[in-house]
N, CA, C and O atoms as a GROMACS GRO file, in nm:
protein
  540
    1MET      N    1   0.169  -1.431   1.364
    1MET     CA    2   0.309  -1.408   1.338
    1MET      C    3   0.337  -1.262   1.303
    1MET      O    4   0.427  -1.201   1.360
    2TRP      N    5   0.259  -1.204   1.209
    2TRP     CA    6   0.283  -1.066   1.168
    2TRP      C    7   0.241  -0.966   1.274
    2TRP      O    8   0.289  -0.853   1.275
    3SER      N    9   0.152  -1.007   1.365
    3SER     CA   10   0.111  -0.914   1.471
    3SER      C   11   0.227  -0.881   1.563
    3SER      O   12   0.224  -0.779   1.631
    4SER      N   13   0.329  -0.964   1.566
    4SER     CA   14   0.445  -0.936   1.650
    4SER      C   15   0.523  -0.814   1.601
    4SER      O   16   0.604  -0.760   1.675
    5LEU      N   17   0.500  -0.771   1.478
    5LEU     CA   18   0.566  -0.652   1.426
    5LEU      C   19   0.531  -0.529   1.508
    5LEU      O   20   0.613  -0.438   1.521
    6MET      N   21   0.410  -0.525   1.562
    6MET     CA   22   0.364  -0.409   1.636
    6MET      C   23   0.454  -0.384   1.757
    6MET      O   24   0.462  -0.270   1.804
    7HIS      N   25   0.519  -0.484   1.807
    7HIS     CA   26   0.600  -0.469   1.926
    7HIS      C   27   0.749  -0.456   1.894
    7HIS      O   28   0.832  -0.440   1.984
    8PHE      N   29   0.781  -0.463   1.766
    8PHE     CA   30   0.920  -0.450   1.725
    8PHE      C   31   0.956  -0.301   1.727
    8PHE      O   32   0.883  -0.219   1.672
    9ARG      N   33   1.066  -0.265   1.789
    9ARG     CA   34   1.109  -0.126   1.798
    9ARG      C   35   1.204  -0.094   1.684
    9ARG      O   36   1.284  -0.178   1.642
   10ARG      N   37   1.194   0.027   1.634
   10ARG     CA   38   1.284   0.071   1.529
   10ARG      C   39   1.424   0.091   1.584
   10ARG      O   40   1.441   0.142   1.695
   11PRO      N   41   1.525   0.052   1.509
   11PRO     CA   42   1.662   0.080   1.552
   11PRO      C   43   1.684   0.231   1.562
   11PRO      O   44   1.618   0.308   1.492
   12ARG      N   45   1.774   0.273   1.647
   12ARG     CA   46   1.801   0.416   1.665
   12ARG      C   47   1.844   0.483   1.535
   12ARG      O   48   1.805   0.596   1.506
   13ARG      N   49   1.923   0.414   1.460
   13ARG     CA   50   1.978   0.474   1.339
   13ARG      C   51   1.895   0.436   1.217
   13ARG      O   52   1.950   0.406   1.111
   14ILE      N   53   1.763   0.438   1.231
   14ILE     CA   54   1.674   0.394   1.123
   14ILE      C   55   1.696   0.472   0.994
   14ILE      O   56   1.700   0.412   0.886
   15LYS      N   57   1.711   0.603   1.002
   15LYS     CA   58   1.727   0.683   0.881
   15LYS      C   59   1.851   0.642   0.803
   15LYS      O   60   1.844   0.621   0.682
   16SER      N   61   1.962   0.631   0.872
   16SER     CA   62   2.085   0.596   0.801
   16SER      C   63   2.080   0.453   0.748
   16SER      O   64   2.135   0.425   0.641
   17LYS      N   65   2.014   0.363   0.820
   17LYS     CA   66   2.005   0.224   0.773
   17LYS      C   67   1.919   0.214   0.647
   17LYS      O   68   1.955   0.144   0.553
   18ILE      N   69   1.805   0.283   0.647
   18ILE     CA   70   1.719   0.281   0.528
   18ILE      C   71   1.791   0.349   0.412
   18ILE      O   72   1.788   0.299   0.299
   19TRP      N   73   1.855   0.461   0.439
   19TRP     CA   74   1.926   0.534   0.333
   19TRP      C   75   2.038   0.448   0.275
   19TRP      O   76   2.056   0.443   0.153
   20HIS      N   77   2.112   0.382   0.360
   20HIS     CA   78   2.221   0.295   0.314
   20HIS      C   79   2.166   0.181   0.228
   20HIS      O   80   2.225   0.145   0.125
   21SER      N   81   2.055   0.124   0.269
   21SER     CA   82   1.992   0.017   0.192
   21SER      C   83   1.947   0.070   0.056
   21SER      O   84   1.966   0.005  -0.047
   22TYR      N   85   1.887   0.191   0.056
   22TYR     CA   86   1.846   0.253  -0.071
   22TYR      C   87   1.966   0.270  -0.164
   22TYR      O   88   1.959   0.238  -0.282
   23GLU      N   89   2.077   0.320  -0.109
   23GLU     CA   90   2.195   0.343  -0.192
   23GLU      C   91   2.245   0.215  -0.258
   23GLU      O   92   2.294   0.218  -0.371
   24ARG      N   93   2.232   0.103  -0.189
   24ARG     CA   94   2.274  -0.026  -0.247
   24ARG      C   95   2.181  -0.068  -0.362
   24ARG      O   96   2.224  -0.138  -0.454
   25TRP      N   97   2.056  -0.024  -0.357
   25TRP     CA   98   1.959  -0.065  -0.459
   25TRP      C   99   1.931   0.043  -0.564
   25TRP      O  100   1.867   0.015  -0.665
   26ALA      N  101   1.978   0.166  -0.542
   26ALA     CA  102   1.947   0.278  -0.632
   26ALA      C  103   1.975   0.242  -0.778
   26ALA      O  104   2.078   0.185  -0.811
   27HIS      N  105   1.880   0.277  -0.861
   27HIS     CA  106   1.887   0.259  -1.007
   27HIS      C  107   1.876   0.113  -1.052
   27HIS      O  108   1.889   0.084  -1.171
   28THR      N  109   1.853   0.022  -0.959
   28THR     CA  110   1.826  -0.116  -1.001
   28THR      C  111   1.703  -0.113  -1.089
   28THR      O  112   1.602  -0.055  -1.048
   29PRO      N  113   1.706  -0.171  -1.206
   29PRO     CA  114   1.590  -0.163  -1.295
   29PRO      C  115   1.467  -0.235  -1.239
   29PRO      O  116   1.477  -0.332  -1.164
   30TYR      N  117   1.352  -0.184  -1.278
   30TYR     CA  118   1.226  -0.247  -1.239
   30TYR      C  119   1.205  -0.371  -1.326
   30TYR      O  120   1.226  -0.369  -1.447
   31ARG      N  121   1.164  -0.478  -1.261
   31ARG     CA  122   1.124  -0.599  -1.335
   31ARG      C  123   1.014  -0.667  -1.255
   31ARG      O  124   1.034  -0.708  -1.141
   32TYR      N  125   0.898  -0.678  -1.317
   32TYR     CA  126   0.786  -0.742  -1.250
   32TYR      C  127   0.825  -0.884  -1.209
   32TYR      O  128   0.869  -0.963  -1.293
   33GLY      N  129   0.808  -0.915  -1.082
   33GLY     CA  130   0.846  -1.047  -1.031
   33GLY      C  131   0.992  -1.060  -0.996
   33GLY      O  132   1.035  -1.162  -0.943
   34GLY      N  133   1.070  -0.955  -1.025
   34GLY     CA  134   1.213  -0.959  -0.999
   34GLY      C  135   1.245  -0.942  -0.851
   34GLY      O  136   1.171  -0.878  -0.777
   35THR      N  137   1.356  -1.001  -0.809
   35THR     CA  138   1.395  -0.996  -0.668
   35THR      C  139   1.544  -0.970  -0.649
   35THR      O  140   1.594  -0.980  -0.537
   36THR      N  141   1.616  -0.937  -0.757
   36THR     CA  142   1.761  -0.922  -0.748
   36THR      C  143   1.805  -0.787  -0.806
   36THR      O  144   1.722  -0.709  -0.854
   37HIS      N  145   1.935  -0.761  -0.800
   37HIS     CA  146   1.990  -0.637  -0.856
   37HIS      C  147   1.981  -0.633  -1.008
   37HIS      O  148   2.002  -0.528  -1.069
   38ARG      N  149   1.950  -0.744  -1.069
   38ARG     CA  150   1.928  -0.745  -1.215
   38ARG      C  151   1.791  -0.689  -1.250
   38ARG      O  152   1.768  -0.649  -1.364
   39GLY      N  153   1.700  -0.687  -1.152
   39GLY     CA  154   1.567  -0.633  -1.172
   39GLY      C  155   1.480  -0.668  -1.052
   39GLY      O  156   1.484  -0.781  -1.003
   40ILE      N  157   1.403  -0.572  -1.004
   40ILE     CA  158   1.323  -0.594  -0.884
   40ILE      C  159   1.191  -0.519  -0.896
   40ILE      O  160   1.185  -0.412  -0.957
   41ASP      N  161   1.086  -0.574  -0.838
   41ASP     CA  162   0.959  -0.502  -0.836
   41ASP      C  163   0.942  -0.436  -0.700
   41ASP      O  164   1.022  -0.456  -0.609
   42CYS      N  165   0.836  -0.357  -0.686
   42CYS     CA  166   0.820  -0.273  -0.566
   42CYS      C  167   0.806  -0.353  -0.437
   42CYS      O  168   0.868  -0.319  -0.337
   43SER      N  169   0.726  -0.457  -0.439
   43SER     CA  170   0.705  -0.532  -0.314
   43SER      C  171   0.828  -0.612  -0.276
   43SER      O  172   0.856  -0.630  -0.157
   44ALA      N  173   0.901  -0.661  -0.374
   44ALA     CA  174   1.026  -0.733  -0.345
   44ALA      C  175   1.130  -0.637  -0.289
   44ALA      O  176   1.206  -0.672  -0.199
   45PHE      N  177   1.133  -0.515  -0.342
   45PHE     CA  178   1.227  -0.415  -0.291
   45PHE      C  179   1.197  -0.385  -0.144
   45PHE      O  180   1.288  -0.385  -0.061
   46VAL      N  181   1.070  -0.360  -0.111
   46VAL     CA  182   1.031  -0.333   0.027
   46VAL      C  183   1.067  -0.452   0.116
   46VAL      O  184   1.118  -0.436   0.227
   47ARG      N  185   1.040  -0.569   0.066
   47ARG     CA  186   1.070  -0.691   0.142
   47ARG      C  187   1.220  -0.701   0.171
   47ARG      O  188   1.260  -0.734   0.283
   48ARG      N  189   1.302  -0.673   0.070
   48ARG     CA  190   1.448  -0.681   0.088
   48ARG      C  191   1.498  -0.576   0.187
   48ARG      O  192   1.583  -0.607   0.271
   49VAL      N  193   1.448  -0.453   0.179
   49VAL     CA  194   1.491  -0.348   0.271
   49VAL      C  195   1.452  -0.383   0.414
   49VAL      O  196   1.532  -0.367   0.505
   50PHE      N  197   1.329  -0.430   0.434
   50PHE     CA  198   1.287  -0.465   0.570
   50PHE      C  199   1.368  -0.582   0.625
   50PHE      O  200   1.394  -0.589   0.745
   51SER      N  201   1.408  -0.672   0.538
   51SER     CA  202   1.494  -0.782   0.582
   51SER      C  203   1.632  -0.729   0.621
   51SER      O  204   1.686  -0.769   0.724
   52GLU      N  205   1.688  -0.640   0.539
   52GLU     CA  206   1.820  -0.584   0.565
   52GLU      C  207   1.823  -0.492   0.687
   52GLU      O  208   1.916  -0.500   0.768
   53VAL      N  209   1.723  -0.406   0.701
   53VAL     CA  210   1.722  -0.303   0.805
   53VAL      C  211   1.668  -0.355   0.937
   53VAL      O  212   1.729  -0.334   1.042
   54PHE      N  213   1.553  -0.423   0.932
   54PHE     CA  214   1.485  -0.465   1.054
   54PHE      C  215   1.500  -0.613   1.085
   54PHE      O  216   1.464  -0.659   1.194
   55HIS      N  217   1.552  -0.688   0.989
   55HIS     CA  218   1.559  -0.835   1.002
   55HIS      C  219   1.419  -0.894   1.019
   55HIS      O  220   1.397  -0.988   1.095
   56ILE      N  221   1.324  -0.834   0.945
   56ILE     CA  222   1.185  -0.878   0.944
   56ILE      C  223   1.155  -0.930   0.804
   56ILE      O  224   1.189  -0.866   0.705
   57HIS      N  225   1.092  -1.045   0.796
   57HIS     CA  226   1.059  -1.104   0.667
   57HIS      C  227   0.912  -1.078   0.636
   57HIS      O  228   0.822  -1.135   0.698
   58LEU      N  229   0.890  -0.990   0.539
   58LEU     CA  230   0.755  -0.952   0.498
   58LEU      C  231   0.702  -1.048   0.392
   58LEU      O  232   0.780  -1.118   0.327
   59PRO      N  233   0.570  -1.051   0.375
   59PRO     CA  234   0.513  -1.129   0.265
   59PRO      C  235   0.563  -1.076   0.130
   59PRO      O  236   0.617  -0.965   0.124
   60ARG      N  237   0.546  -1.152   0.027
   60ARG     CA  238   0.602  -1.118  -0.104
   60ARG      C  239   0.526  -1.009  -0.180
   60ARG      O  240   0.589  -0.931  -0.252
   61THR      N  241   0.394  -1.001  -0.167
   61THR     CA  242   0.319  -0.908  -0.251
   61THR      C  243   0.268  -0.787  -0.172
   61THR      O  244   0.254  -0.792  -0.050
   62SER      N  245   0.242  -0.679  -0.246
   62SER     CA  246   0.190  -0.558  -0.182
   62SER      C  247   0.052  -0.582  -0.120
   62SER      O  248   0.020  -0.523  -0.017
   63LEU      N  249  -0.029  -0.667  -0.180
   63LEU     CA  250  -0.162  -0.695  -0.124
   63LEU      C  251  -0.152  -0.774   0.006
   63LEU      O  252  -0.242  -0.766   0.090
   64GLN      N  253  -0.047  -0.850   0.024
   64GLN     CA  254  -0.023  -0.917   0.152
   64GLN      C  255   0.038  -0.820   0.252
   64GLN      O  256   0.005  -0.824   0.371
   65GLN      N  257   0.126  -0.733   0.206
   65GLN     CA  258   0.194  -0.638   0.293
   65GLN      C  259   0.097  -0.533   0.349
   65GLN      O  260   0.114  -0.487   0.462
   66VAL      N  261  -0.004  -0.496   0.272
   66VAL     CA  262  -0.097  -0.391   0.316
   66VAL      C  263  -0.185  -0.437   0.432
   66VAL      O  264  -0.251  -0.354   0.495
   67LYS      N  265  -0.186  -0.564   0.460
   67LYS     CA  266  -0.266  -0.616   0.571
   67LYS      C  267  -0.192  -0.607   0.704
   67LYS      O  268  -0.250  -0.636   0.809
   68LEU      N  269  -0.065  -0.567   0.702
   68LEU     CA  270   0.017  -0.564   0.822
   68LEU      C  271   0.012  -0.428   0.891
   68LEU      O  272  -0.022  -0.328   0.828
   69GLY      N  273   0.045  -0.425   1.018
   69GLY     CA  274   0.057  -0.300   1.091
   69GLY      C  275  -0.074  -0.227   1.105
   69GLY      O  276  -0.181  -0.288   1.113
   70PHE      N  277  -0.066  -0.094   1.108
   70PHE     CA  278  -0.185  -0.011   1.122
   70PHE      C  279  -0.172   0.114   1.038
   70PHE      O  280  -0.061   0.159   1.008
   71LYS      N  281  -0.287   0.170   0.999
   71LYS     CA  282  -0.290   0.291   0.916
   71LYS      C  283  -0.244   0.412   0.995
   71LYS      O  284  -0.271   0.425   1.114
   72VAL      N  285  -0.174   0.501   0.924
   72VAL     CA  286  -0.141   0.632   0.979
   72VAL      C  287  -0.178   0.737   0.876
   72VAL      O  288  -0.180   0.711   0.756
   73LYS      N  289  -0.208   0.857   0.925
   73LYS     CA  290  -0.241   0.968   0.835
   73LYS      C  291  -0.114   1.016   0.766
   73LYS      O  292  -0.003   1.006   0.818
   74LYS      N  293  -0.134   1.070   0.646
   74LYS     CA  294  -0.022   1.120   0.567
   74LYS      C  295   0.064   1.219   0.646
   74LYS      O  296   0.187   1.214   0.639
   75GLU      N  297   0.001   1.306   0.722
   75GLU     CA  298   0.076   1.406   0.799
   75GLU      C  299   0.151   1.347   0.918
   75GLU      O  300   0.234   1.414   0.979
   76ASN      N  301   0.121   1.222   0.952
   76ASN     CA  302   0.190   1.155   1.063
   76ASN      C  303   0.289   1.048   1.016
   76ASN      O  304   0.340   0.971   1.097
   77ALA      N  305   0.316   1.045   0.887
   77ALA     CA  306   0.407   0.944   0.832
   77ALA      C  307   0.549   0.965   0.884
   77ALA      O  308   0.594   1.079   0.900
   78HIS      N  309   0.619   0.854   0.910
   78HIS     CA  310   0.757   0.855   0.960
   78HIS      C  311   0.845   0.768   0.872
   78HIS      O  312   0.796   0.685   0.795
   79TYR      N  313   0.975   0.790   0.886
   79TYR     CA  314   1.072   0.703   0.820
   79TYR      C  315   1.036   0.557   0.844
   79TYR      O  316   1.010   0.516   0.957
   80GLY      N  317   1.034   0.480   0.738
   80GLY     CA  318   1.010   0.337   0.750
   80GLY      C  319   0.865   0.295   0.736
   80GLY      O  320   0.837   0.175   0.725
   81ASP      N  321   0.771   0.390   0.734
   81ASP     CA  322   0.632   0.353   0.710
   81ASP      C  323   0.618   0.309   0.565
   81ASP      O  324   0.693   0.354   0.478
   82LEU      N  325   0.521   0.222   0.539
   82LEU     CA  326   0.496   0.179   0.402
   82LEU      C  327   0.387   0.263   0.340
   82LEU      O  328   0.285   0.290   0.403
   83VAL      N  329   0.408   0.307   0.216
   83VAL     CA  330   0.308   0.384   0.143
   83VAL      C  331   0.257   0.297   0.029
   83VAL      O  332   0.335   0.240  -0.047
   84PHE      N  333   0.126   0.288   0.019
   84PHE     CA  334   0.061   0.203  -0.080
   84PHE      C  335  -0.020   0.289  -0.177
   84PHE      O  336  -0.083   0.387  -0.138
   85PHE      N  337  -0.015   0.249  -0.303
   85PHE     CA  338  -0.083   0.321  -0.409
   85PHE      C  339  -0.164   0.224  -0.492
   85PHE      O  340  -0.125   0.109  -0.513
   86LYS      N  341  -0.278   0.272  -0.541
   86LYS     CA  342  -0.356   0.197  -0.640
   86LYS      C  343  -0.328   0.262  -0.773
   86LYS      O  344  -0.362   0.379  -0.796
   87THR      N  345  -0.265   0.186  -0.862
   87THR     CA  346  -0.233   0.240  -0.994
   87THR      C  347  -0.333   0.185  -1.095
   87THR      O  348  -0.446   0.152  -1.058
   88GLU      N  349  -0.295   0.175  -1.218
   88GLU     CA  350  -0.388   0.133  -1.324
   88GLU      C  351  -0.445  -0.006  -1.300
   88GLU      O  352  -0.375  -0.098  -1.258
   89GLY      N  353  -0.574  -0.018  -1.328
   89GLY     CA  354  -0.641  -0.147  -1.311
   89GLY      C  355  -0.639  -0.194  -1.166
   89GLY      O  356  -0.669  -0.118  -1.075
   90SER      N  357  -0.603  -0.318  -1.148
   90SER     CA  358  -0.598  -0.373  -1.013
   90SER      C  359  -0.456  -0.378  -0.958
   90SER      O  360  -0.428  -0.450  -0.863
   91HIS      N  361  -0.367  -0.300  -1.019
   91HIS     CA  362  -0.227  -0.299  -0.975
   91HIS      C  363  -0.211  -0.213  -0.850
   91HIS      O  364  -0.278  -0.112  -0.833
   92HIS      N  365  -0.121  -0.256  -0.764
   92HIS     CA  366  -0.090  -0.184  -0.642
   92HIS      C  367   0.061  -0.167  -0.632
   92HIS      O  368   0.137  -0.255  -0.672
   93ARG      N  369   0.101  -0.054  -0.578
   93ARG     CA  370   0.244  -0.026  -0.559
   93ARG      C  371   0.270   0.001  -0.413
   93ARG      O  372   0.181   0.044  -0.340
   94VAL      N  373   0.394  -0.024  -0.371
   94VAL     CA  374   0.434   0.002  -0.233
   94VAL      C  375   0.573   0.063  -0.233
   94VAL      O  376   0.658   0.030  -0.317
   95GLY      N  377   0.595   0.152  -0.139
   95GLY     CA  378   0.725   0.214  -0.120
   95GLY      C  379   0.750   0.236   0.028
   95GLY      O  380   0.664   0.206   0.112
   96ILE      N  381   0.866   0.288   0.061
   96ILE     CA  382   0.904   0.314   0.199
   96ILE      C  383   0.918   0.464   0.218
   96ILE      O  384   0.996   0.530   0.149
   97TYR      N  385   0.841   0.516   0.314
   97TYR     CA  386   0.843   0.660   0.340
   97TYR      C  387   0.976   0.703   0.399
   97TYR      O  388   1.033   0.634   0.484
   98LEU      N  389   1.025   0.817   0.352
   98LEU     CA  390   1.148   0.875   0.406
   98LEU      C  391   1.114   0.996   0.493
   98LEU      O  392   1.103   0.985   0.615
   99ASP      N  393   1.096   1.111   0.429
   99ASP     CA  394   1.060   1.233   0.502
   99ASP      C  395   1.012   1.338   0.404
   99ASP      O  396   1.034   1.326   0.283
  100HIS      N  397   0.946   1.441   0.454
  100HIS     CA  398   0.902   1.555   0.374
  100HIS      C  399   0.832   1.514   0.245
  100HIS      O  400   0.849   1.577   0.141
  101GLY      N  401   0.753   1.408   0.253
  101GLY     CA  402   0.679   1.360   0.137
  101GLY      C  403   0.758   1.267   0.046
  101GLY      O  404   0.704   1.215  -0.051
  102ARG      N  405   0.883   1.247   0.075
  102ARG     CA  406   0.966   1.160  -0.010
  102ARG      C  407   0.951   1.016   0.033
  102ARG      O  408   0.936   0.985   0.151
  103PHE      N  409   0.956   0.928  -0.066
  103PHE     CA  410   0.956   0.784  -0.040
  103PHE      C  411   1.041   0.717  -0.146
  103PHE      O  412   1.062   0.772  -0.254
  104VAL      N  413   1.089   0.599  -0.114
  104VAL     CA  414   1.171   0.523  -0.207
  104VAL      C  415   1.090   0.404  -0.255
  104VAL      O  416   1.022   0.338  -0.177
  105ASN      N  417   1.099   0.377  -0.383
  105ASN     CA  418   1.025   0.265  -0.441
  105ASN      C  419   1.092   0.218  -0.569
  105ASN      O  420   1.184   0.283  -0.621
  106ALA      N  421   1.046   0.107  -0.619
  106ALA     CA  422   1.094   0.056  -0.747
  106ALA      C  423   0.995   0.104  -0.853
  106ALA      O  424   0.881   0.058  -0.858
  107THR      N  425   1.040   0.195  -0.938
  107THR     CA  426   0.953   0.252  -1.040
  107THR      C  427   0.980   0.186  -1.174
  107THR      O  428   1.093   0.144  -1.203
  108SER      N  429   0.876   0.176  -1.255
  108SER     CA  430   0.895   0.115  -1.386
  108SER      C  431   0.976   0.205  -1.479
  108SER      O  432   1.039   0.156  -1.572
  109SER      N  433   0.976   0.337  -1.455
  109SER     CA  434   1.047   0.428  -1.544
  109SER      C  435   1.191   0.457  -1.501
  109SER      O  436   1.277   0.479  -1.586
  110ARG      N  437   1.220   0.457  -1.369
  110ARG     CA  438   1.353   0.496  -1.321
  110ARG      C  439   1.420   0.389  -1.237
  110ARG      O  440   1.530   0.411  -1.184
  111GLY      N  441   1.357   0.273  -1.223
  111GLY     CA  442   1.412   0.172  -1.134
  111GLY      C  443   1.394   0.214  -0.990
  111GLY      O  444   1.301   0.289  -0.959
  112VAL      N  445   1.480   0.168  -0.901
  112VAL     CA  446   1.470   0.207  -0.760
  112VAL      C  447   1.512   0.353  -0.749
  112VAL      O  448   1.624   0.390  -0.783
  113ALA      N  449   1.420   0.434  -0.701
  113ALA     CA  450   1.443   0.579  -0.698
  113ALA      C  451   1.359   0.643  -0.587
  113ALA      O  452   1.272   0.580  -0.528
  114ILE      N  453   1.389   0.768  -0.562
  114ILE     CA  454   1.312   0.846  -0.465
  114ILE      C  455   1.204   0.923  -0.541
  114ILE      O  456   1.231   0.987  -0.642
  115SER      N  457   1.082   0.914  -0.489
  115SER     CA  458   0.968   0.984  -0.548
  115SER      C  459   0.907   1.073  -0.440
  115SER      O  460   0.946   1.068  -0.324
  116ASN      N  461   0.810   1.156  -0.481
  116ASN     CA  462   0.743   1.243  -0.385
  116ASN      C  463   0.594   1.212  -0.384
  116ASN      O  464   0.529   1.211  -0.488
  117ILE      N  465   0.543   1.188  -0.266
  117ILE     CA  466   0.404   1.152  -0.246
  117ILE      C  467   0.309   1.265  -0.290
  117ILE      O  468   0.192   1.242  -0.318
  118ASN      N  469   0.364   1.389  -0.297
  118ASN     CA  470   0.283   1.505  -0.335
  118ASN      C  471   0.285   1.532  -0.485
  118ASN      O  472   0.215   1.622  -0.532
  119HIS      N  473   0.364   1.457  -0.559
  119HIS     CA  474   0.364   1.470  -0.705
  119HIS      C  475   0.223   1.432  -0.753
  119HIS      O  476   0.165   1.338  -0.700
  120PRO      N  477   0.167   1.503  -0.850
  120PRO     CA  478   0.030   1.474  -0.894
  120PRO      C  479   0.002   1.327  -0.924
  120PRO      O  480  -0.105   1.276  -0.891
  121TYR      N  481   0.098   1.258  -0.987
  121TYR     CA  482   0.076   1.116  -1.019
  121TYR      C  483   0.052   1.035  -0.893
  121TYR      O  484  -0.045   0.960  -0.884
  122TRP      N  485   0.141   1.051  -0.795
  122TRP     CA  486   0.131   0.972  -0.672
  122TRP      C  487   0.018   1.021  -0.582
  122TRP      O  488  -0.051   0.940  -0.520
  123ARG      N  489  -0.001   1.152  -0.575
  123ARG     CA  490  -0.103   1.208  -0.485
  123ARG      C  491  -0.242   1.153  -0.516
  123ARG      O  492  -0.316   1.119  -0.424
  124LYS      N  493  -0.276   1.144  -0.643
  124LYS     CA  494  -0.412   1.097  -0.675
  124LYS      C  495  -0.426   0.945  -0.666
  124LYS      O  496  -0.537   0.893  -0.673
  125ARG      N  497  -0.315   0.874  -0.650
  125ARG     CA  498  -0.319   0.728  -0.640
  125ARG      C  499  -0.292   0.675  -0.500
  125ARG      O  500  -0.298   0.554  -0.476
  126LEU      N  501  -0.260   0.766  -0.406
  126LEU     CA  502  -0.230   0.724  -0.270
  126LEU      C  503  -0.347   0.647  -0.212
  126LEU      O  504  -0.461   0.694  -0.215
  127TRP      N  505  -0.319   0.530  -0.159
  127TRP     CA  506  -0.422   0.443  -0.103
  127TRP      C  507  -0.417   0.450   0.048
  127TRP      O  508  -0.516   0.485   0.113
  128GLN      N  509  -0.302   0.416   0.106
  128GLN     CA  510  -0.287   0.424   0.251
  128GLN      C  511  -0.141   0.417   0.290
  128GLN      O  512  -0.054   0.376   0.213
  129ILE      N  513  -0.116   0.460   0.413
  129ILE     CA  514   0.017   0.453   0.473
  129ILE      C  515   0.004   0.365   0.596
  129ILE      O  516  -0.088   0.382   0.675
  130ARG      N  517   0.097   0.272   0.612
  130ARG     CA  518   0.088   0.178   0.723
  130ARG      C  519   0.220   0.173   0.800
  130ARG      O  520   0.328   0.176   0.741
  131ARG      N  521   0.209   0.167   0.930
  131ARG     CA  522   0.324   0.155   1.018
  131ARG      C  523   0.334   0.011   1.066
  131ARG      O  524   0.239  -0.043   1.123
  132LEU      N  525   0.449  -0.048   1.043
  132LEU     CA  526   0.470  -0.187   1.082
  132LEU      C  527   0.551  -0.201   1.209
  132LEU      O  528   0.542  -0.302   1.278
  133VAL      N  529   0.632  -0.100   1.238
  133VAL     CA  530   0.718  -0.108   1.356
  133VAL      C  531   0.700   0.015   1.443
  133VAL      O  532   0.674   0.124   1.393
  134ALA      N  533   0.713  -0.004   1.574
  134ALA     CA  534   0.694   0.106   1.669
  134ALA      C  535   0.809   0.206   1.661
  134ALA      O  536   0.922   0.170   1.627
  135ALA      N  537   0.778   0.328   1.693
  135ALA     CA  538   0.880   0.435   1.691
  135ALA      C  539   0.973   0.422   1.810
  135ALA      O  540   1.065   0.503   1.824
   0.00000   0.00000   0.00000
């Protein structure tokens, strides 16, 4: 079922669609296990954006999401790619790549916000970047 994502083409207006989705979720507080505007975690946020933008239903957790698509190098990342991080302990985070090192994610400190993959915190925790949909 998830292998069919490889053949899904990105909409022409991918940037504006992802940006519009981000604007609807911006500053939503982080809540582990949350899935609504009252509070959302990182994998639920990614799942909601992919549903809104691509009409694709992703698995619920980042560990399930990281099994999809294929790896891409940091320098080849595109709008809509998923960025995965290994944080403290066995925790994993996921966000959606935008451009110029920026990605959007649900952060515990700022809620849904734009972060930079090159910030020291994120740079040392970067695990992998995965492309789920064709360019």
